[in-house]
BAGU-953133 format. One record per residue: x, y, z of N, C-alpha, C in turn; residue number from 1. Coordinates in Angstrom, 3 decimals. Layout:
! residues N
X:Y:Z:X:Y:Z:X:Y:Z:NUM
...
This chain:
! residues 228
-79.511:-63.523:-33.988:-79.278:-63.074:-35.021:-77.764:-62.127:-34.799:1
-77.728:-61.258:-33.694:-76.976:-60.439:-33.488:-75.279:-60.938:-33.330:2
-74.965:-61.973:-32.850:-73.807:-62.798:-32.891:-73.659:-62.365:-34.464:3
-74.115:-62.874:-35.250:-73.907:-63.093:-36.779:-73.529:-61.505:-37.374:4
-73.580:-60.645:-36.973:-73.347:-59.164:-37.209:-72.556:-58.987:-36.852:5
-71.000:-58.963:-37.012:-69.996:-58.828:-36.113:-70.063:-57.255:-36.306:6
-70.102:-56.533:-34.785:-69.618:-55.153:-34.957:-68.446:-54.202:-34.193:7
-68.645:-52.932:-34.951:-67.513:-52.530:-34.580:-68.291:-51.601:-33.944:8
-68.278:-51.875:-32.437:-69.335:-50.888:-31.626:-68.827:-50.498:-30.394:9
-68.666:-49.097:-29.828:-68.439:-49.038:-28.725:-69.065:-47.662:-28.156:10
-69.267:-47.315:-26.641:-70.045:-45.935:-26.424:-70.067:-44.775:-27.053:11
-68.604:-44.664:-27.628:-68.774:-43.498:-28.491:-68.887:-43.860:-30.101:12
-68.737:-44.942:-30.625:-69.688:-44.856:-31.980:-71.229:-45.138:-31.957:13
-71.627:-44.525:-32.260:-72.818:-44.757:-32.346:-73.233:-45.402:-33.508:14
-72.830:-45.068:-34.410:-73.033:-45.940:-35.958:-72.797:-47.090:-35.987:15
-71.815:-47.829:-35.575:-72.067:-49.250:-35.070:-71.780:-50.037:-36.380:16
-70.372:-49.511:-37.123:-69.745:-49.902:-38.196:-70.482:-51.641:-38.716:17
-70.607:-52.282:-39.370:-70.685:-53.868:-39.304:-69.047:-53.840:-40.138:18
-68.766:-55.393:-39.361:-67.064:-55.747:-39.875:-67.409:-57.158:-40.957:19
-68.324:-57.320:-40.645:-68.868:-58.560:-41.366:-70.136:-59.627:-41.146:20
-70.209:-60.506:-41.771:-71.491:-61.460:-41.973:-71.111:-63.067:-41.235:21
-70.840:-62.942:-40.089:-70.084:-64.083:-39.494:-70.832:-65.225:-39.589:22
-70.996:-66.627:-40.329:-71.840:-67.713:-40.961:-71.758:-68.651:-40.031:23
-70.653:-68.491:-39.041:-70.899:-69.475:-37.932:-72.075:-69.696:-36.877:24
-72.272:-68.080:-37.079:-73.608:-67.633:-36.018:-74.601:-67.805:-36.733:25
-74.830:-67.283:-37.804:-76.234:-67.428:-38.713:-76.216:-67.649:-40.104:26
-75.774:-68.834:-40.300:-75.635:-69.145:-41.854:-76.950:-69.853:-42.420:27
-77.834:-69.469:-42.546:-79.398:-69.802:-42.493:-79.103:-70.569:-43.845:28
-78.870:-71.687:-44.040:-79.284:-72.493:-45.552:-80.444:-72.965:-45.407:29
-81.033:-72.803:-47.105:-82.427:-72.938:-47.399:-82.643:-74.451:-48.222:30
-83.592:-75.135:-48.216:-83.502:-76.378:-49.268:-82.780:-76.256:-50.325:31
-82.093:-76.839:-50.985:-81.415:-77.349:-52.130:-81.384:-78.230:-52.961:32
-80.555:-78.345:-54.189:-80.093:-79.398:-54.618:-78.910:-80.381:-54.240:33
-78.932:-81.387:-55.020:-77.524:-82.364:-54.951:-77.572:-83.133:-55.782:34
-76.443:-83.110:-56.697:-76.423:-83.399:-57.847:-75.090:-84.847:-57.764:35
-75.396:-86.173:-57.715:-74.435:-87.249:-56.884:-73.916:-88.466:-58.251:36
-72.846:-88.913:-57.884:-72.505:-90.233:-58.809:-71.763:-91.070:-57.887:37
-72.517:-92.450:-57.944:-71.861:-93.250:-56.915:-71.509:-94.675:-57.448:38
-70.234:-95.039:-57.475:-70.034:-96.415:-58.133:-69.655:-97.333:-57.017:39
-70.134:-98.250:-57.257:-70.031:-99.390:-55.908:-69.652:-100.720:-56.337:40
-68.464:-101.660:-55.564:-68.325:-102.803:-55.567:-68.276:-103.797:-54.693:41
-69.115:-104.989:-55.053:-69.310:-105.689:-53.878:-68.062:-106.563:-53.472:42
-67.894:-106.832:-52.010:-67.024:-107.332:-51.892:-67.408:-108.638:-50.939:43
-68.799:-108.896:-50.738:-69.062:-110.152:-50.820:-70.876:-110.072:-50.766:44
-71.911:-110.824:-50.343:-73.216:-111.013:-50.777:-74.035:-109.958:-50.189:45
-73.002:-109.329:-49.068:-73.384:-108.074:-47.565:-73.034:-107.211:-47.807:46
-71.587:-107.486:-47.969:-70.767:-105.971:-48.039:-70.019:-105.159:-49.332:47
-70.256:-104.178:-49.257:-69.903:-103.627:-50.620:-69.059:-102.076:-50.341:48
-67.904:-101.819:-51.031:-67.469:-100.709:-50.863:-67.994:-99.618:-52.354:49
-67.908:-98.208:-51.556:-68.390:-97.204:-53.083:-67.369:-96.244:-53.013:50
-66.933:-95.475:-53.897:-66.583:-94.457:-54.333:-68.029:-93.174:-54.892:51
-67.785:-91.874:-54.083:-69.277:-91.360:-54.269:-68.461:-89.559:-54.695:52
-69.441:-89.245:-55.570:-69.501:-87.602:-55.741:-70.661:-87.092:-55.517:53
-70.532:-85.604:-54.874:-71.404:-84.841:-54.409:-71.115:-83.903:-54.811:54
-72.400:-82.993:-55.059:-72.389:-81.472:-55.686:-73.439:-80.494:-55.378:55
-73.420:-80.017:-53.887:-74.048:-79.386:-53.320:-74.536:-77.681:-53.753:56
-76.114:-77.683:-53.228:-75.830:-76.119:-54.001:-77.207:-75.289:-53.014:57
-76.886:-74.526:-51.875:-78.321:-74.257:-51.020:-78.039:-72.471:-51.234:58
-79.253:-71.903:-51.556:-79.211:-70.501:-50.645:-79.226:-70.188:-49.669:59
-78.965:-69.438:-49.582:-79.097:-68.223:-48.007:-79.943:-67.785:-47.466:60
-80.546:-67.887:-46.988:-81.728:-66.563:-46.087:-81.445:-65.592:-45.183:61
-81.286:-64.339:-45.637:-80.362:-63.749:-45.045:-81.633:-62.354:-44.386:62
-82.420:-62.913:-44.533:-83.955:-62.025:-43.818:-83.898:-62.023:-42.510:63
-83.261:-62.818:-41.482:-83.360:-62.610:-40.181:-82.279:-61.708:-39.920:64
-81.030:-61.349:-40.469:-80.246:-60.334:-40.318:-80.908:-59.369:-40.899:65
-81.796:-58.968:-41.962:-81.727:-57.828:-42.191:-83.482:-57.340:-41.379:66
-83.907:-58.058:-40.847:-84.802:-57.893:-39.881:-84.300:-57.441:-38.429:67
-83.274:-57.807:-38.267:-82.610:-57.339:-36.946:-82.389:-56.040:-37.031:68
-81.676:-56.022:-37.990:-81.244:-54.625:-38.312:-82.046:-53.552:-38.801:69
-83.457:-53.831:-39.047:-84.395:-53.206:-39.252:-85.073:-52.584:-37.649:70
-85.313:-53.750:-36.740:-85.861:-53.300:-35.735:-84.715:-53.068:-34.628:71
-83.548:-53.321:-34.839:-82.753:-52.473:-33.491:-81.724:-51.575:-33.882:72
-81.163:-51.450:-35.088:-80.217:-50.247:-35.461:-80.484:-49.653:-36.730:73
-81.946:-49.542:-37.534:-81.935:-48.590:-38.133:-82.629:-47.155:-37.620:74
-83.080:-46.891:-36.445:-83.449:-45.826:-36.498:-82.265:-45.119:-35.167:75
-81.573:-43.921:-35.613:-80.919:-43.359:-34.899:-81.183:-41.658:-34.281:76
-80.498:-41.657:-33.469:-80.403:-39.928:-32.822:-79.700:-39.427:-33.106:77
-78.939:-38.133:-33.840:-78.011:-36.928:-34.084:-77.688:-36.674:-32.607:78
-76.313:-35.720:-32.415:-76.274:-35.201:-31.720:-77.242:-34.121:-30.998:79
-78.009:-33.812:-31.712:-79.035:-32.615:-31.377:-80.531:-33.078:-31.291:80
-80.412:-34.386:-31.509:-81.845:-34.928:-31.048:-82.616:-35.341:-31.969:81
-82.038:-35.018:-33.150:-83.139:-35.625:-34.380:-83.087:-36.793:-34.821:82
-84.195:-37.390:-35.003:-84.077:-38.660:-35.244:-83.886:-39.217:-36.778:83
-83.151:-40.247:-37.077:-83.125:-40.427:-38.686:-82.943:-41.643:-38.856:84
-82.908:-42.704:-40.058:-82.730:-43.675:-39.885:-81.780:-44.000:-41.202:85
-81.194:-45.430:-40.679:-80.132:-46.142:-41.833:-80.316:-47.395:-42.588:86
-80.891:-47.343:-43.343:-81.543:-48.858:-44.213:-80.117:-49.021:-44.772:87
-80.486:-50.785:-44.380:-79.407:-51.570:-44.708:-79.754:-52.702:-45.370:88
-78.923:-53.336:-46.507:-79.599:-54.895:-47.098:-78.062:-55.615:-46.896:89
-78.548:-57.169:-47.005:-77.263:-58.203:-47.156:-77.868:-59.052:-47.852:90
-76.837:-58.997:-49.022:-76.638:-60.037:-50.243:-75.552:-61.243:-49.913:91
-75.856:-62.482:-50.213:-75.149:-63.355:-50.121:-75.372:-64.774:-51.004:92
-73.768:-65.300:-51.889:-74.227:-65.773:-52.377:-74.577:-67.202:-51.980:93
-75.212:-68.316:-52.426:-75.085:-69.687:-52.194:-74.026:-70.534:-51.921:94
-74.426:-71.471:-50.753:-73.771:-72.276:-50.519:-73.504:-73.554:-51.633:95
-71.969:-73.432:-51.947:-71.551:-74.630:-53.126:-70.369:-74.845:-52.582:96
-70.570:-76.493:-52.626:-69.672:-77.950:-51.878:-69.518:-78.681:-53.015:97
-68.448:-79.344:-53.035:-68.006:-80.743:-53.742:-67.731:-81.561:-53.089:98
-68.257:-82.654:-52.683:-67.514:-83.908:-51.759:-67.323:-85.155:-52.470:99
-65.947:-85.471:-52.133:-65.616:-86.598:-52.903:-65.018:-87.440:-51.664:100
-65.678:-88.713:-51.154:-65.987:-89.850:-50.308:-66.115:-91.396:-50.555:101
-65.315:-91.905:-49.878:-65.666:-93.222:-50.046:-66.401:-93.818:-48.731:102
-67.092:-94.994:-49.412:-68.317:-95.441:-48.421:-67.870:-96.927:-48.126:103
-68.284:-97.398:-47.057:-68.425:-98.848:-46.982:-69.613:-99.338:-46.282:104
-70.404:-100.209:-46.877:-71.644:-100.567:-46.725:-72.293:-102.054:-46.238:105
-73.291:-102.118:-45.823:-73.828:-103.998:-45.659:-75.161:-103.501:-46.236:106
-75.418:-104.869:-46.723:-76.350:-104.870:-47.578:-77.392:-105.928:-47.323:107
-78.578:-106.085:-47.011:-79.497:-107.492:-46.088:-80.709:-107.353:-47.337:108
-80.638:-108.380:-47.810:-81.447:-108.646:-48.918:-82.797:-109.673:-48.638:109
-84.174:-109.060:-48.486:-85.417:-110.157:-48.259:-86.413:-109.939:-49.516:110
-86.394:-110.703:-50.011:-87.143:-111.153:-51.057:-86.841:-110.625:-52.393:111
-87.462:-109.522:-52.934:-87.270:-108.123:-53.753:-86.564:-107.151:-53.129:112
-87.125:-107.054:-51.823:-86.160:-105.722:-50.953:-85.109:-106.491:-50.620:113
-84.053:-104.927:-50.485:-83.313:-104.771:-50.017:-82.718:-103.583:-49.123:114
-82.348:-103.866:-47.897:-82.197:-102.862:-46.674:-80.450:-102.486:-46.636:115
-80.169:-101.221:-47.007:-78.689:-101.208:-46.524:-78.151:-99.968:-45.614:116
-77.068:-99.821:-45.158:-76.524:-98.706:-43.793:-75.073:-98.556:-45.109:117
-74.803:-97.347:-44.679:-73.458:-96.966:-45.068:-72.467:-96.070:-44.058:118
-71.213:-95.994:-44.105:-70.358:-94.880:-43.602:-69.561:-94.722:-44.468:119
-69.479:-92.964:-44.455:-68.916:-92.634:-45.874:-67.327:-91.465:-45.054:120
-66.803:-91.533:-45.500:-64.889:-90.601:-45.047:-64.214:-90.314:-46.691:121
-64.426:-88.668:-46.474:-63.555:-87.811:-47.574:-63.361:-86.638:-47.600:122
-63.418:-85.908:-48.371:-63.038:-84.483:-48.480:-64.096:-83.692:-49.214:123
-64.427:-82.630:-48.585:-65.467:-81.384:-49.023:-64.741:-80.404:-49.310:124
-64.990:-79.813:-50.246:-64.003:-78.431:-50.739:-65.852:-77.581:-51.129:125
-65.244:-76.654:-50.132:-66.720:-75.260:-49.798:-66.144:-74.304:-50.646:126
-67.033:-73.557:-51.097:-66.441:-72.393:-51.758:-67.185:-71.240:-50.950:127
-66.512:-70.330:-50.373:-66.561:-69.271:-49.467:-68.070:-68.532:-50.251:128
-68.864:-68.775:-49.709:-70.070:-67.864:-49.810:-69.902:-66.046:-49.685:129
-69.346:-65.348:-50.719:-69.118:-64.275:-50.883:-70.346:-63.151:-50.766:130
-70.268:-62.254:-49.905:-71.740:-61.413:-49.197:-71.467:-59.817:-49.669:131
-72.081:-59.408:-49.573:-71.787:-57.665:-50.030:-72.986:-57.191:-48.377:132
-72.687:-56.398:-47.539:-73.479:-55.700:-46.653:-73.482:-53.961:-47.489:133
-74.778:-53.834:-47.411:-74.760:-52.381:-48.095:-75.785:-51.612:-47.146:134
-75.395:-50.366:-46.874:-76.378:-49.709:-45.310:-75.829:-47.734:-45.868:135
-76.570:-47.140:-45.421:-76.907:-45.657:-45.259:-76.369:-44.911:-44.079:136
-75.169:-44.621:-44.098:-74.439:-44.263:-42.782:-73.691:-43.065:-42.936:137
-74.490:-41.507:-42.861:-75.980:-41.643:-43.647:-75.682:-41.679:-45.169:138
-74.135:-41.437:-45.583:-73.988:-42.021:-47.350:-73.963:-43.053:-47.301:139
-74.421:-43.781:-48.985:-74.060:-44.893:-49.344:-72.701:-45.629:-48.740:140
-72.415:-46.563:-48.057:-71.290:-47.550:-47.683:-71.839:-48.911:-47.999:141
-70.852:-49.640:-48.570:-70.790:-51.003:-48.763:-69.651:-52.016:-48.182:142
-69.746:-52.537:-47.490:-69.154:-53.867:-46.934:-68.908:-54.830:-47.668:143
-67.606:-55.182:-48.307:-67.579:-56.269:-49.280:-66.922:-57.397:-49.196:144
-67.112:-58.699:-49.675:-66.501:-59.746:-49.262:-66.806:-60.451:-50.702:145
-65.383:-60.156:-51.706:-63.846:-59.747:-51.354:-63.823:-58.256:-51.501:146
-63.081:-57.460:-51.250:-62.855:-55.934:-51.363:-61.661:-55.820:-52.560:147
-62.463:-55.363:-53.690:-61.123:-55.480:-54.784:-60.259:-54.664:-54.199:148
-60.278:-53.544:-53.279:-59.258:-52.482:-53.357:-58.014:-52.851:-52.077:149
-57.910:-53.964:-51.544:-57.133:-54.694:-50.807:-56.692:-55.632:-51.418:150
-55.095:-55.986:-50.933:-54.593:-56.791:-51.317:-54.243:-58.054:-50.100:151
-55.341:-58.598:-50.077:-55.418:-59.465:-48.972:-55.723:-60.893:-49.988:152
-55.245:-61.795:-49.422:-55.805:-63.263:-50.202:-57.106:-63.939:-49.674:153
-57.581:-64.493:-50.567:-59.168:-64.664:-50.596:-59.439:-66.059:-50.399:154
-60.382:-66.256:-49.161:-60.724:-67.693:-48.730:-61.627:-68.528:-49.973:155
-61.317:-68.399:-51.159:-61.938:-68.716:-52.246:-62.316:-70.550:-52.001:156
-61.593:-71.351:-51.919:-62.246:-72.798:-51.694:-61.303:-73.285:-50.446:157
-62.655:-73.711:-49.524:-62.066:-74.076:-48.308:-62.403:-75.965:-47.860:158
-61.365:-76.620:-47.944:-61.354:-77.710:-47.725:-61.246:-78.379:-46.619:159
-62.494:-79.331:-46.141:-62.121:-80.419:-44.556:-62.560:-81.707:-44.986:160
-62.785:-82.084:-44.054:-62.842:-83.426:-43.775:-64.154:-83.629:-43.987:161
-64.759:-84.563:-44.700:-66.101:-85.262:-44.728:-66.692:-86.255:-44.107:162
-67.679:-86.531:-43.232:-68.160:-87.748:-42.829:-69.194:-87.606:-42.802:163
-69.922:-89.368:-42.487:-71.594:-89.016:-42.177:-72.052:-90.734:-42.351:164
-73.366:-90.719:-42.692:-73.685:-92.203:-42.960:-75.100:-91.844:-44.003:165
-75.389:-92.933:-44.050:-76.789:-93.285:-45.222:-77.373:-94.465:-44.939:166
-78.826:-94.281:-45.368:-79.577:-95.602:-44.962:-80.424:-95.501:-46.384:167
-80.882:-96.889:-46.569:-81.495:-97.029:-47.714:-82.470:-98.044:-48.072:168
-82.812:-98.552:-49.229:-83.745:-99.407:-49.535:-83.832:-99.768:-50.775:169
-84.189:-100.928:-51.432:-84.014:-101.034:-52.760:-85.222:-102.110:-53.036:170
-85.635:-101.916:-54.306:-86.876:-102.876:-54.672:-86.533:-103.240:-55.907:171
-86.131:-104.603:-56.328:-86.120:-105.191:-57.427:-86.976:-105.382:-58.379:172
-87.106:-105.003:-59.797:-88.204:-104.962:-60.575:-88.007:-106.001:-61.759:173
-86.527:-106.277:-61.496:-86.304:-107.429:-62.401:-85.117:-108.222:-62.440:174
-84.017:-108.861:-62.811:-82.855:-108.983:-62.208:-81.681:-108.234:-62.778:175
-82.016:-106.987:-63.423:-80.979:-106.261:-63.780:-81.499:-104.900:-63.447:176
-82.667:-104.593:-63.041:-83.376:-103.163:-62.551:-84.101:-103.367:-61.637:177
-84.190:-101.848:-60.776:-84.501:-101.758:-59.259:-84.507:-100.663:-59.254:178
-85.314:-100.017:-58.399:-85.078:-98.472:-57.767:-84.919:-98.465:-56.491:179
-84.431:-97.313:-55.907:-84.548:-97.321:-55.048:-84.679:-95.790:-54.005:180
-84.495:-95.489:-52.961:-84.769:-94.514:-51.860:-83.588:-94.301:-50.870:181
-82.636:-93.379:-50.761:-81.455:-93.150:-49.893:-81.439:-91.915:-49.132:182
-81.239:-91.755:-48.044:-81.184:-90.749:-47.341:-79.428:-90.766:-46.682:183
-79.234:-89.788:-46.453:-77.457:-89.031:-46.502:-77.678:-88.394:-45.150:184
-76.518:-88.180:-43.993:-76.431:-87.393:-43.658:-75.063:-87.077:-43.635:185
-74.455:-85.591:-43.877:-72.679:-85.584:-44.541:-72.966:-84.034:-43.543:186
-71.487:-84.146:-42.809:-70.740:-82.985:-41.604:-69.091:-82.519:-42.365:187
-69.206:-81.278:-42.178:-67.814:-80.892:-42.164:-67.543:-79.732:-41.926:188
-66.209:-79.376:-41.215:-66.234:-78.203:-40.352:-65.338:-77.033:-41.252:189
-65.415:-76.141:-41.693:-64.665:-75.151:-42.417:-64.264:-73.875:-42.052:190
-63.116:-73.923:-40.895:-62.672:-72.694:-40.371:-61.604:-71.870:-41.081:191
-62.108:-70.839:-41.001:-60.984:-70.005:-41.907:-61.055:-68.787:-41.223:192
-60.280:-67.764:-41.968:-59.930:-66.171:-41.594:-60.362:-65.294:-42.981:193
-61.104:-64.302:-42.628:-61.217:-63.335:-43.656:-60.973:-62.066:-43.360:194
-61.296:-61.396:-44.435:-61.349:-59.394:-44.193:-62.168:-58.957:-45.025:195
-62.516:-57.996:-44.336:-63.819:-56.880:-45.201:-63.448:-55.738:-45.269:196
-63.926:-55.203:-45.953:-62.999:-53.732:-46.072:-64.369:-52.653:-47.046:197
-64.848:-51.324:-46.069:-65.629:-50.412:-46.562:-65.363:-50.168:-47.599:198
-66.246:-50.067:-48.574:-66.605:-49.867:-50.086:-65.602:-47.947:-49.791:199
-65.977:-46.922:-48.850:-65.271:-46.078:-48.689:-64.445:-46.108:-47.778:200
-63.244:-45.598:-47.450:-62.359:-45.539:-46.096:-61.349:-46.655:-46.506:201
-60.165:-46.665:-45.143:-59.143:-47.350:-45.550:-59.455:-48.701:-44.621:202
-60.282:-48.707:-43.476:-60.110:-49.809:-42.559:-60.398:-51.366:-43.012:203
-59.298:-52.054:-42.560:-59.352:-53.458:-42.998:-60.169:-54.397:-41.674:204
-60.933:-54.925:-41.905:-61.281:-55.814:-40.566:-61.443:-57.326:-41.351:205
-60.407:-58.110:-40.087:-60.466:-59.271:-39.991:-61.085:-60.296:-38.793:206
-61.602:-61.162:-39.400:-62.580:-62.164:-38.904:-62.289:-63.154:-38.800:207
-62.176:-64.399:-37.731:-62.243:-65.706:-37.687:-63.747:-66.362:-37.804:208
-63.591:-66.974:-38.746:-65.227:-67.935:-38.771:-64.998:-69.622:-38.966:209
-65.994:-70.272:-38.955:-66.180:-71.425:-39.148:-67.173:-71.659:-39.983:210
-67.193:-72.240:-41.053:-68.777:-72.533:-41.652:-68.814:-74.173:-41.190:211
-69.916:-74.305:-40.368:-70.403:-75.926:-40.238:-71.428:-76.835:-41.039:212
-70.625:-77.020:-41.910:-71.452:-77.547:-43.102:-72.407:-79.056:-42.866:213
-73.699:-78.705:-42.584:-74.489:-80.074:-42.528:-75.349:-80.458:-43.328:214
-75.687:-81.509:-43.665:-76.666:-81.579:-44.858:-77.091:-82.993:-44.936:215
-78.562:-83.285:-45.202:-78.956:-84.361:-45.029:-80.017:-84.259:-46.472:216
-79.622:-85.310:-47.372:-80.257:-85.312:-48.386:-81.080:-86.915:-48.687:217
-82.074:-86.097:-49.567:-82.966:-87.617:-49.628:-83.043:-87.711:-51.449:218
-82.543:-88.969:-52.436:-82.639:-89.250:-53.334:-83.294:-90.300:-53.649:219
-84.069:-90.397:-55.117:-84.846:-91.604:-55.723:-84.004:-91.902:-56.533:220
-83.407:-93.237:-56.953:-82.782:-93.648:-58.301:-82.919:-94.783:-58.558:221
-82.601:-94.769:-59.851:-82.884:-96.015:-60.850:-81.329:-96.743:-61.281:222
-81.257:-98.423:-60.556:-79.928:-98.958:-60.722:-80.422:-100.090:-61.515:223
-79.139:-99.898:-62.273:-78.495:-101.204:-63.222:-77.604:-101.746:-63.144:224
-77.937:-103.376:-63.136:-76.599:-104.036:-62.748:-76.048:-104.359:-63.943:225
-74.826:-103.950:-63.845:-74.028:-104.478:-64.804:-73.447:-106.015:-65.032:226
-73.424:-106.786:-64.117:-73.299:-108.663:-63.932:-74.103:-108.625:-63.162:227
-74.390:-110.277:-63.150:-75.113:-111.039:-62.259:-74.061:-111.355:-60.795:228
């Protein structure tokens, strides 16, 4: 967890001022939701082309960073040998991404069952997950992303190439209606620069970071054929 808490630290600075929360080192996504739409066109009985849209939402678990802070950085000693504590807390927005991607797939039918595999390529638009680090140093100090007092660009939307693959199976219930189970793996790398500013003071910290988007989705669907 330590590399994810970017610190401005040297032996003469016992307070270890935090510059930011580096998501590349520790951006712990949790179980989330996926809303998607797919339009497929059959090129032959076995091969097909698809257009896809997916919206992903995943909360972020910041407790490992908070636990590391409490275990390693919370207890301090001043110049007179007096012990004291600095309490800190971290809050972060959810990961939210919108993916537009095309797919090329192969479908094999065996009786009323069909198995298929797909490859994907497109663009993923990731919203930067803004966060706030609040700690006591010894007065209240807040590291903000974004900082409203600084005139700096905000990396609100982070586009990147999206790629992946999918596997699934279908079961025909009638000539036009079927049910399906599908698994997808999608990936994109969102490099960016951002800055942080303490709520008190005029220091500006610039950080290079990369959010490595990796998602596995599981979906159950109902399919309706428009034509035979």
